[in-house]
C-alpha positions as MATLAB code, in Angstrom:
seq = 'MSEMVGNVIKRLPGRYENILKILVDEHIKTARPVGSRTISRRMGGAISPATVRNIMQDLEEMGFVMQPHTSAGRVPTASAFKYYVTHIMKPKRLSPAEKRKIEEIFLADFSDILELLENLGTILAKLSKELGFIVAPAGEELILHRIELIPIAENKVVMVLVTRSGLTRSIMMDVKDRNIKNFELLGQLLNERLSGLTFTEIKKTIAKRLSDLERLYGSFMTRLIKSAKEIFRISEEYAELFGRENIIEKPEFSDAKTLRRIIELSEQNRELIRCIDPDSMADNVEIVFNPPPLRNISLIVAKYPFGSTTGMIGLIGPMRMNYPKLVKLVSFAAKRLTSVWQS';
ca = [
       0.000    0.000    0.000;
       1.383    3.402   -0.908;
       1.751    6.122    1.700;
       1.088    9.748    0.804;
       2.464   12.459    3.060;
      -0.187   14.670    4.526;
      -1.565   12.848    7.565;
      -0.775   14.254   11.013;
       2.183   12.516   12.679;
       2.788   12.956   16.396;
       5.985   14.884   17.185;
       8.930   13.104   18.774;
      10.828   14.470   21.794;
      13.534   16.992   20.846;
      16.571   14.714   21.171;
      14.837   11.932   19.269;
      13.946   14.310   16.461;
      17.492   15.708   16.259;
      18.974   12.223   16.036;
      16.442   11.181   13.401;
      17.225   14.306   11.355;
      20.967   13.608   11.370;
      20.396    9.958   10.503;
      18.163   10.831    7.535;
      20.480   13.603    6.298;
      23.516   11.302    6.460;
      21.696    8.456    4.742;
      20.538   10.780    1.941;
      24.180   11.766    1.342;
      25.810    8.336    1.587;
      23.117    5.670    0.988;
      24.785    3.766    3.849;
      23.727    2.770    7.364;
      24.574    5.440    9.936;
      26.273    4.547   13.220;
      25.869    6.057   16.677;
      29.427    7.475   16.675;
      28.752    9.394   13.454;
      25.578   10.883   14.918;
      27.340   11.758   18.174;
      30.084   13.567   16.220;
      27.498   15.445   14.143;
      25.972   16.652   17.423;
      29.348   17.966   18.578;
      29.628   15.298   21.277;
      26.647   16.746   23.163;
      25.217   13.220   23.386;
      27.425   10.153   23.848;
      27.400    7.269   21.348;
      25.904    5.031   24.056;
      22.963    7.404   24.560;
      22.508    7.685   20.795;
      22.398    3.862   20.585;
      19.695    3.715   23.239;
      17.591    6.336   21.457;
      18.071    4.566   18.122;
      16.808    1.357   19.724;
      13.706    3.254   20.816;
      13.307    4.670   17.308;
      13.615    1.151   15.918;
      10.809   -0.056   18.195;
       8.698    2.886   16.975;
       9.266    1.818   13.364;
      11.439    4.779   12.351;
      14.754    2.965   11.805;
      15.967   -0.526   10.995;
      19.291   -2.318   11.233;
      20.545   -4.216    8.178;
      21.961   -7.636    9.058;
      25.440   -6.808    7.799;
      25.913   -3.488    9.575;
      26.034   -2.032   13.048;
      24.519    1.192   11.733;
      20.875    1.909   11.034;
      18.858    3.198    8.094;
      15.627    5.216    8.105;
      12.332    3.545    7.190;
       9.481    4.992    5.122;
       7.956    6.212    8.397;
      11.172    8.096    9.182;
      11.203    9.802    5.789;
       7.519   10.623    6.154;
       8.214   12.213    9.546;
      11.243   14.012    8.119;
       9.365   15.672    5.256;
       6.374   16.499    7.481;
       8.125   17.987   10.521;
      11.848   18.502    9.911;
      12.583   19.317    6.296;
      13.110   22.910    5.202;
      13.043   23.275    1.398;
      16.271   24.658   -0.067;
      16.309   27.526   -2.513;
      17.179   26.711   -6.079;
      20.378   28.231   -7.384;
      20.122   30.945  -10.070;
      21.631   28.457  -12.543;
      18.956   25.833  -11.776;
      16.160   28.371  -12.174;
      17.689   29.579  -15.416;
      17.793   26.039  -16.838;
      14.048   25.686  -16.267;
      13.241   29.187  -17.496;
      15.094   28.483  -20.750;
      12.582   25.723  -21.524;
       9.724   28.213  -21.472;
      11.577   30.971  -23.323;
      12.431   28.713  -26.256;
      10.107   28.425  -29.254;
       8.077   25.236  -29.244;
       5.549   24.202  -31.876;
       3.664   21.653  -29.808;
       2.751   21.302  -26.146;
       4.291   17.816  -26.021;
       7.630   19.282  -27.083;
       7.503   21.635  -24.097;
       6.574   18.809  -21.709;
       9.339   16.550  -23.018;
      11.956   19.281  -22.659;
      10.790   19.998  -19.117;
      10.878   16.310  -18.143;
      14.391   16.002  -19.544;
      15.716   18.996  -17.586;
      14.055   17.779  -14.359;
      15.855   14.445  -14.692;
      19.155   16.158  -15.483;
      19.019   18.579  -12.531;
      17.819   15.975  -10.021;
      19.780   12.905  -11.200;
      16.524   10.984  -10.697;
      13.751    9.793  -13.012;
      11.645   12.697  -14.226;
       8.054   12.160  -15.327;
       5.303   14.120  -17.033;
       1.623   13.180  -17.287;
      -0.892   15.038  -19.451;
      -4.456   13.677  -19.553;
      -6.386   13.199  -22.770;
      -7.384   16.603  -24.108;
     -10.999   15.854  -25.058;
     -12.466   18.823  -23.168;
     -10.025   21.396  -24.492;
     -11.773   24.298  -26.215;
     -10.732   25.285  -29.727;
      -9.726   28.945  -29.951;
      -8.771   29.116  -33.615;
      -7.501   27.222  -36.644;
      -4.611   28.517  -38.744;
      -3.905   27.186  -42.244;
      -0.323   27.718  -43.428;
       0.552   26.692  -47.029;
       4.076   25.248  -47.195;
       4.079   23.815  -50.727;
       1.850   23.698  -53.794;
      -0.054   20.687  -52.482;
       0.570   20.801  -48.734;
      -0.757   22.899  -45.854;
      -0.093   22.851  -42.113;
      -3.237   23.116  -40.011;
      -2.505   24.521  -36.545;
      -5.095   23.980  -33.813;
      -4.824   26.532  -31.005;
      -6.846   25.883  -27.841;
      -8.202   28.489  -25.461;
      -5.611   27.439  -22.854;
      -2.745   27.967  -25.318;
      -2.023   24.352  -26.285;
      -1.307   23.770  -29.947;
      -1.248   20.872  -32.367;
       0.077   20.943  -35.933;
      -1.141   18.556  -38.645;
       0.266   18.262  -42.165;
      -2.497   17.901  -44.782;
      -2.394   17.200  -48.513;
      -4.268   19.603  -50.790;
      -5.340   17.956  -54.055;
      -7.978   20.546  -54.928;
      -6.451   23.157  -57.218;
      -9.410   25.474  -56.701;
      -8.371   26.156  -53.092;
      -6.522   29.447  -53.469;
      -7.450   31.468  -50.394;
      -6.483   29.566  -47.247;
      -7.062   32.646  -45.124;
     -10.733   32.666  -46.159;
     -11.020   28.919  -45.571;
      -9.537   29.380  -42.103;
     -12.099   32.090  -41.357;
     -14.947   29.766  -42.382;
     -13.634   26.966  -40.171;
     -13.219   29.322  -37.220;
     -16.746   30.713  -37.627;
     -18.166   27.200  -37.346;
     -15.818   25.479  -34.898;
     -14.226   28.096  -32.640;
     -15.467   27.950  -29.032;
     -16.403   24.256  -29.182;
     -14.713   21.488  -27.208;
     -12.827   18.845  -29.149;
     -15.529   16.349  -28.163;
     -18.265   18.594  -29.561;
     -16.335   19.121  -32.793;
     -15.893   15.391  -33.356;
     -19.581   14.709  -32.739;
     -20.976   17.505  -34.922;
     -18.334   18.294  -37.558;
     -20.174   16.544  -40.396;
     -23.307   18.604  -39.789;
     -21.325   21.838  -39.446;
     -19.063   21.478  -42.498;
     -20.793   19.158  -44.989;
     -22.047   22.069  -47.119;
     -18.412   23.146  -47.644;
     -17.450   19.856  -49.315;
     -18.789   21.138  -52.639;
     -16.426   24.129  -52.484;
     -13.361   22.503  -50.934;
     -13.616   18.923  -52.168;
     -11.325   16.214  -50.813;
      -9.655   18.555  -48.304;
     -12.955   19.117  -46.496;
     -13.946   15.456  -46.853;
     -10.730   14.353  -45.185;
     -11.145   16.943  -42.412;
     -14.618   15.591  -41.630;
     -13.708   11.893  -41.854;
     -10.444   12.252  -39.907;
     -11.838   14.519  -37.165;
     -11.357   11.817  -34.525;
      -7.599   11.776  -35.123;
      -7.189   15.479  -35.900;
      -9.092   17.076  -33.026;
      -7.142   15.774  -30.089;
      -3.977   16.926  -28.375;
      -3.090   13.372  -27.388;
      -4.328   10.334  -25.622;
      -3.152   10.353  -22.031;
       0.522   11.237  -22.339;
       2.861    9.697  -19.789;
       6.621    9.654  -20.203;
       9.682    9.080  -18.033;
      13.036   10.773  -18.549;
      16.572   10.015  -17.351;
      16.329    6.234  -17.161;
      20.128    6.125  -17.103;
      20.072    7.795  -13.665;
      18.637    4.744  -11.879;
      21.550    2.533  -12.904;
      23.918    4.633  -10.775;
      21.873    4.278   -7.560;
      23.337    1.829   -5.005;
      19.788    0.885   -3.940;
      19.276   -0.629   -7.376;
      22.523   -2.596   -7.562;
      20.487   -5.774   -7.087;
      19.876   -7.084  -10.605;
      16.315   -8.238   -9.879;
      15.235   -4.846   -8.492;
      16.914   -2.953  -11.321;
      15.302   -5.178  -13.949;
      11.858   -4.672  -12.395;
      12.224   -0.879  -12.388;
      13.432   -0.841  -15.988;
      10.481   -3.028  -17.024;
       8.054   -0.701  -15.290;
       9.715    2.395  -16.701;
       8.985    0.982  -20.157;
       5.317    0.776  -19.115;
       5.213    4.445  -18.152;
       1.633    4.586  -16.929;
       2.049    1.635  -14.533;
       4.673    3.430  -12.453;
       2.610    6.587  -11.952;
      -0.953    5.269  -11.950;
      -0.944    5.190   -8.137;
      -1.521    8.968   -8.065;
      -4.815   10.719   -8.703;
      -4.061   14.447   -9.075;
      -7.642   15.352   -8.174;
      -7.231   13.673   -4.768;
      -4.036   15.568   -3.898;
      -4.562   17.832   -0.889;
      -1.564   20.012   -1.734;
      -0.021   21.138   -4.988;
       3.072   19.043   -4.177;
       2.864   15.592   -2.582;
       5.423   12.936   -1.656;
       4.367    9.310   -2.047;
       6.293    6.465   -0.447;
       6.245    2.830   -1.595;
       3.982    3.191   -4.640;
       2.753   -0.220   -5.785;
       4.136   -2.454   -7.123;
       7.576   -1.345   -5.857;
       9.074   -0.919   -2.395;
      11.745    1.520   -1.215;
      10.763    4.008   -3.912;
       9.264    7.465   -3.533;
       7.626    9.988   -5.838;
       7.615   13.778   -5.609;
       4.510   14.889   -7.489;
       3.076   18.286   -8.405;
      -0.123   18.964  -10.311;
      -0.736   21.599  -12.958;
      -3.814   22.635  -14.989;
      -4.109   21.036  -18.424;
      -7.063   22.639  -20.169;
     -10.092   21.795  -18.041;
      -8.319   18.810  -16.465;
      -5.184   18.242  -14.386;
      -1.735   16.946  -15.295;
       1.200   15.830  -13.157;
       4.918   16.482  -13.121;
       7.523   15.042  -10.785;
      10.393   12.765   -9.887;
      10.795    9.077   -9.068;
      13.763    7.834   -7.076;
      14.987    5.849   -4.086;
      13.522    6.563   -0.670;
      16.552    8.691    0.204;
      15.990   11.401   -2.399;
      17.225   14.875   -1.508;
      13.760   16.137   -0.560;
      14.742   19.655    0.627;
      16.124   20.460   -2.827;
      13.938   18.327   -5.083;
      10.582   19.353   -3.614;
      11.518   22.934   -4.447;
      12.646   21.924   -7.946;
       9.376   20.154   -8.772;
       7.306   22.939   -7.215;
       9.092   25.627   -9.246;
       8.688   23.697  -12.507;
       4.979   23.101  -11.844;
       4.329   26.758  -10.995;
       6.123   27.846  -14.151;
       4.101   25.366  -16.196;
       0.877   26.601  -14.586;
       1.726   30.200  -15.452;
       1.915   29.256  -19.147;
      -1.714   28.090  -19.163;
      -2.916   31.047  -17.121;
      -1.119   33.747  -19.123;
];
């Protein structure tokens, strides 16, 4: 069963919380079990290693830490990370360079919304050294703002669909009718009859709305009507992962069986992120531990508006992800993405 951060967790006594913080911070850095001497040194010797050991035993009984068989040190459990991100963690500011890398994605020219999403997923994976992911739901309820027809050759035209929320889709179409001379006028006719409708409405009623134009615009109009189901959509649900090479370098995935399972699931993109319903998220950014069907994995997820529905953006990695930095990274990217739709 997956665990989503957000439920109230009772606070630990001060010394217990300090020790748990150091243990989690050290484990995030090293991926190794953390011993009582290390924690004592990090506390400037204020608490002896023996006292730290006793407190760690208590934390183990509470379910916050566990001791691997081969080590005297301890590692944090999912409950420890959940406590850490709920009560201890303070998000770190992104560096100017990190912000600039994300901003460059939005300043660049992009012809299609999926190009923007793919570029953003790639930069998230690169900056985090984790798996980046992007989810955009099917765009059936997007509202058409306008159609642009751009001739690019004697017998070819690019039809650009622009939605009210700013998403675009470009389709190359053949033009076999030599009597089509004025594409600007044709575009005006299409906009008069289709602008303001949802993609679903267009697909259901396009034959009735445009059939009288077939006499004037021949096979071009016939194809537009017959192919409406394929033309008037942004995409089916789009789900993609980026930075698959990053997981190979993680010590948690050195076990061949675990690594193979993650790679298999990453090829089935939707399976790895289906455990999240953006509409059920209490906050704009959530952290999910142990998403089925994997253990010792966590997701940092943010939602963003996608037309009249909701999409998701985030990171997938081992339980010991650098949450203070990466929560801020995902949050910034999602806010920037949201501003595109709202501008």
